[in-house]
C-alpha positions, 0 to 999 in steps of 0.5 A: 507742662504736661508734654502729652497734652502740649500743643503740636508745633511741627509734624511729619505724617506718613512722609516719604522722600526719594532722591532718584533711586535712593529713599531718604524717608519712607513713611516717617511719622514725627511730632514736635511738642511745645515744652519738649526737646525731641532728639532725632538720632540715626547714623549717617544717611539715615534721613535726619537732614531730610526730615529737618529740611521738610519741616523747614520747608527747604524740601518738598515731600513726595508723599505724606504731609509736613506741617509747621504750626498747623500750616505749610512750612513755607508760610511766612507766619510759621517760619517767623516763629522758628529758629534754625541752627544748621551745620552749614551756616553760609555767614559772610566772614567780613560781617561783625557779630553785632551787625549780624545780630541786629540785622536778624533781629530786625526780622522779628516783631519782638526779638531778644535784646542784644544783651540777652543774645550775647549773654545767652550764647556767650558772645560778650566781648566778641560783638565787634569781631568779624565772623571770619576771624572767630574760632569754629566754637565761637562761630557755633555760638553766633549761629545759636544766638541768631537761631534764638534772637527772634524768640522762636516757638520751635527751634531746630538744632543740628549738631549745635555743640560740634566744635565747643569746649566742655564749658561752652557745650555746658553753657549751651545745654543750659540755654537749651533747657531754659528754651524748653522750660519756657515752652519752646519745642526743640528738635536736636540732631547730634552725634553726641549721644550723651548730649541726647541722654542729658537733654531729650524728653523724647528720642526718635531713632531713624535708620535707612529712612525709617523710624526704628524706635521712639520714646523717652530715653528710659524707653529707648534704653529698655530696648537693650537688656545690657548692663555696665559694670564699673569697678577698680580691680587688678584683673585685666580687661583682656582676662575679663573679656574672655568670660563667656557672659561678657560682651566687651571689657576695657580699661578706662581711667583706671577703672575696668568697664564691662558690658554684659547681658546679665550682671549677677554671675559676672559680679560673683566671678569678679568678687571671687577672683579679686578680694580687693575689688573696689568701687563696684557699680552696675548700671543699665545700658546707656543710650549709646548702647541702645542706639548701636543695638537698634540700628544694628537690628534694623540693618 
């Protein structure tokens, strides 16, 4: 799918929102398109939850416009085409997983089958269990199943993999990618920046209620000129960290990890001081470094 020409499913245009004297959003523009995953990133208090609440019709904008499928987010026809997984679910502990899915499926004209819901979210063997007896990770998988059971055309995922082990997280990533490939628009908020880097077609960075950067993962990373050097060396991280070109150095899993603005001089010095240097890698700064730099600049 050509994302640039894909249908707009949800949008904020010049939206402002205040809570008393505090500005949560200040003239924010945001577009979700079919077949695209947008990662909404920002530090705590940046306005992410407010943006999601406005698109879901849970909040009312003080200025600007919020639309869902071209209509008010309060419209029932818009809500029926949406799926939501929030951090706070409010699901009764005594309810059985299968019962929760059956009730939620009944709200939609063409829901996924029970078997598809269970398979997609990894709930096989849990349908007869009571929600309150599940682990935190299992509860998150139930919440994901409830969010997708109506075959939504736009899906809001707020910190979806919190509490999941690595295998469950990767399974959820696969399920999310499948929804995007099927044309669903997805908004993802996450504190796991490697998750955004792995899944996002587009990234929007919020800070203090304003959009400070937006674009593809590559475009966001390009905001920062830093490079990351990895190698195996007998040189200590403390020794390398004292070099004038080095921003940070640490030892992780037996490898020296070095963050620099320009790699060439540091690489030459590494080779000069350690003739046995091995497994040398030089990479562009990741999304995490770009996020830290962008939010620091905005502050």
